[in-house]
C-alpha positions in Angstrom: 164.2 123.0 49.0 162.6 120.9 46.3 159.8 118.7 47.8 161.0 119.3 51.4 158.8 121.4 53.5 160.7 123.3 56.2 159.3 125.1 59.2 160.5 128.7 59.4 158.6 129.5 62.6 160.8 129.9 65.6 160.0 127.6 68.6 160.1 130.7 70.7 157.1 132.2 69.0 154.7 129.2 69.3 151.7 130.0 71.5 151.7 128.6 75.1 148.6 127.7 77.1 148.5 129.3 80.5 149.4 127.0 83.3 146.5 126.0 85.7 146.3 124.5 89.0 145.0 120.9 89.4 141.9 122.1 91.2 141.0 124.3 88.3 141.3 121.4 85.8 139.2 119.2 88.1 136.5 121.9 88.3 136.4 122.2 84.5 136.1 118.4 84.1 133.2 118.2 86.5 131.5 121.1 84.6 132.0 119.5 81.2 130.5 116.2 82.4 127.2 117.7 83.5 124.2 117.3 81.3 123.1 120.5 79.8 119.6 121.7 80.2 118.9 121.5 76.5 119.3 117.7 76.4 116.3 115.8 77.7 117.5 112.7 79.5 114.9 110.4 81.2 115.2 110.5 85.0 116.2 107.2 86.5 114.6 106.7 89.9 116.8 105.3 92.6 115.6 102.6 95.0 115.9 105.0 97.9 113.6 107.4 96.1 110.9 104.7 95.8 111.1 103.5 99.4 109.3 105.3 102.3 111.4 106.6 105.1 112.0 104.0 107.7 110.0 105.8 110.4 107.0 106.3 108.1 107.1 102.8 106.8 107.2 101.3 110.3 104.3 103.5 111.3 102.2 102.9 108.2 102.6 99.2 107.5 103.1 97.1 110.7 102.1 93.9 108.9 105.2 94.4 106.6 107.9 95.3 109.2 109.0 93.2 112.1 109.9 96.1 114.3 106.6 97.9 114.1 104.1 97.3 116.8 101.0 95.4 115.8 97.7 97.3 115.5 95.7 95.0 117.7 98.3 95.5 120.5 97.7 99.2 120.5 93.9 98.6 120.4 94.1 96.4 123.4 96.3 98.6 125.7 93.3 100.2 127.4 91.7 96.9 128.3 95.0 95.2 129.2 95.9 98.0 131.6 92.6 97.7 133.4 92.8 94.0 133.6 96.4 94.1 134.9 95.4 96.4 137.7 92.6 94.1 138.7 94.9 91.1 138.5 97.5 92.8 140.6 94.9 93.6 143.3 93.7 90.0 143.1 97.2 88.5 143.5 98.0 90.8 146.4 94.8 89.7 148.0 95.7 86.0 147.5 99.2 86.6 148.8 97.9 88.0 152.0 95.3 85.3 152.4 96.9 82.1 151.2 100.3 82.4 149.7 101.4 79.5 147.6 102.8 78.5 144.2 100.9 79.6 141.1 99.5 76.8 138.9 100.2 78.7 135.6 103.6 79.0 134.0 104.9 82.2 132.4 107.9 82.9 130.3 110.4 85.7 130.9 108.2 87.9 128.7 105.3 88.7 130.9 102.9 88.9 128.0 103.4 85.4 126.7 101.6 82.5 128.4 103.4 79.1 128.1 101.5 76.1 126.7 102.6 73.4 124.3 103.0 76.0 121.4 106.1 76.8 119.5 106.6 79.3 116.7 106.8 76.5 114.1 104.0 74.4 115.7 101.5 76.6 117.6 98.6 75.2 119.4 95.5 75.5 117.3 92.9 76.2 119.9 95.0 78.7 121.8 96.1 80.4 118.6 92.5 80.8 117.4 91.5 82.2 120.8 94.3 84.8 120.7 93.6 85.7 117.1 89.9 86.2 117.6 90.6 88.2 120.8 92.8 90.5 118.7 90.0 90.9 116.2 87.6 91.6 119.0 89.8 94.5 120.2 90.0 95.8 116.7 86.2 96.0 116.6 85.7 97.2 120.1 88.2 100.0 120.0 87.9 101.1 116.4 88.1 104.8 115.6 85.3 104.8 112.9 83.2 102.6 110.7 84.9 102.9 107.3 83.9 100.0 105.1 83.3 98.8 101.5 80.2 97.3 100.0 81.9 94.0 99.2 82.4 93.4 102.9 78.9 94.5 104.1 76.9 91.6 105.4 73.6 93.2 104.6 74.5 93.6 100.9 76.3 90.2 100.7 74.7 87.9 103.4 76.5 84.7 104.3 73.3 82.9 105.1 69.6 83.0 104.2 68.7 84.1 107.7 67.6 87.7 107.8 70.2 90.1 109.0 69.1 92.1 112.1 68.4 95.7 111.6 71.0 96.6 114.2 73.6 94.5 112.6 75.9 97.5 112.1 75.6 98.8 115.6 76.0 95.9 118.0 79.6 94.8 118.6 80.0 91.0 118.5 81.3 89.3 121.6 84.6 87.4 121.6 82.8 84.1 121.9 80.8 84.8 118.7 83.9 85.7 116.8 85.7 82.6 118.1 82.9 80.3 117.1 82.8 81.7 113.6 86.5 81.3 113.0 86.6 77.9 114.8 83.9 76.6 112.5 85.7 77.6 109.4 89.0 76.2 110.6 87.5 72.9 111.7 85.5 72.4 108.5 88.4 73.4 106.2 91.0 71.5 108.4 93.3 74.6 108.6 96.4 74.9 110.7 97.3 77.3 113.5 99.9 78.9 111.3 97.0 79.9 108.9 95.3 81.7 111.8 98.4 83.8 112.4 98.7 84.7 108.7 95.0 85.5 108.7 95.6 88.2 111.3 98.5 89.6 109.3 96.4 89.9 106.2 93.5 91.4 108.2 95.7 94.2 109.6 97.4 94.7 106.2 93.9 95.2 104.7 92.9 97.7 107.3 96.2 99.6 106.8 96.4 99.6 103.0 92.7 100.2 102.3 92.2 102.5 105.3 89.2 100.5 106.6 87.8 99.6 110.0 86.6 96.2 111.0 83.2 96.8 112.5 79.9 95.0 113.2 78.7 95.3 109.6 81.7 93.8 107.9 83.7 91.6 110.4 82.5 88.2 109.2 83.3 88.9 105.5 86.6 90.5 106.2 87.6 87.5 108.4 86.3 85.1 105.7 88.4 86.9 103.0 91.5 86.8 105.2 91.1 83.1 106.0 90.4 82.3 102.3 93.6 84.0 101.2 95.7 82.7 104.1 94.6 79.1 103.4 95.6 79.4 99.8 99.0 81.0 100.5 100.0 79.1 103.6 98.3 75.7 103.5 100.1 72.9 101.7 96.8 71.4 100.5 94.9 72.8 97.5 92.0 75.1 98.6 89.2 76.0 96.3 86.5 78.7 96.8 83.8 76.1 96.3 85.1 74.4 99.5 84.0 77.4 101.5 80.7 77.4 99.7 80.1 73.9 101.1 80.8 75.2 104.6 78.7 78.3 104.3 75.8 76.8 102.4 74.1 79.9 101.2 77.1 81.8 99.7 77.8 81.6 96.0 81.1 80.9 94.2 80.7 84.1 92.3 80.5 86.1 95.5 83.6 84.3 96.9 85.5 85.0 93.7 84.6 88.7 93.7 85.5 89.1 97.4 88.8 87.4 96.9 89.6 89.6 93.9 88.9 92.8 95.7 90.7 91.6 98.8 93.8 91.0 96.7 93.5 94.4 95.0 93.2 96.2 98.3 96.3 94.3 99.5 98.0 95.5 96.4 98.7 91.8 95.8 101.2 91.9 98.6 100.7 88.4 100.2 104.2 88.0 101.4 104.7 87.3 105.1 108.3 87.5 106.2 109.4 85.1 108.9 110.2 88.0 111.2 106.6 89.4 110.8 105.1 86.0 111.4 107.2 85.5 114.6 106.1 89.0 115.8 102.4 88.2 115.4 102.9 84.8 117.1 
């Protein structure tokens, strides 16, 4: 009537939606929230997608994970088993001949010899001997001779003395490796901790770059690892020219290029977690 609008439709005739169960409504909600194929949305990668499976990571990068066995330990198993057998026979012989207390002390872990070393303050001489022995096992029990030109001693000599023709075939003795490393550490006044980190970087290089340390490249690979470890670990400022004063015939440009390629092969991963350091110690 007048300006009043009245509804003449009966309430009984209004349409009614069919009643649905809660499960059906939930299914419809999930379907409606899915992105259709027509819409292009950039895929966001999860952290779990970027990380390697734990088993593969432990196997591939032992220098990054504390629970993975070091490479040099695997390389030395053959020699250690033979030496342990000889030592066992020798001890049995001594026991039958003249039993008495042993002069050396050993910890509860049969593989660790006790001296004045600790994890935070390792003995320099003992540490260098152990590190160079690990490098010796790497060279002696290598699987192949994969290398790069930047580490080849013939292409990049460390001294003016002529490199022997058989330089890439004759494995260096442990004493030779020890003298080379000891000379660098003494001249540069490096610490025992630096020696441990040197071994970590060396194994990381072999793993990341898929290389082998062999007679042709062992000096330059060790030099690159020591150079990097001294810069990362040592509190004192270390310059490449300092090593050029130790190795008189090497140029700064050569040192710079070797350091650059070493870092690239490490994928600039110079971090050494405390757990990894303790494992290598």
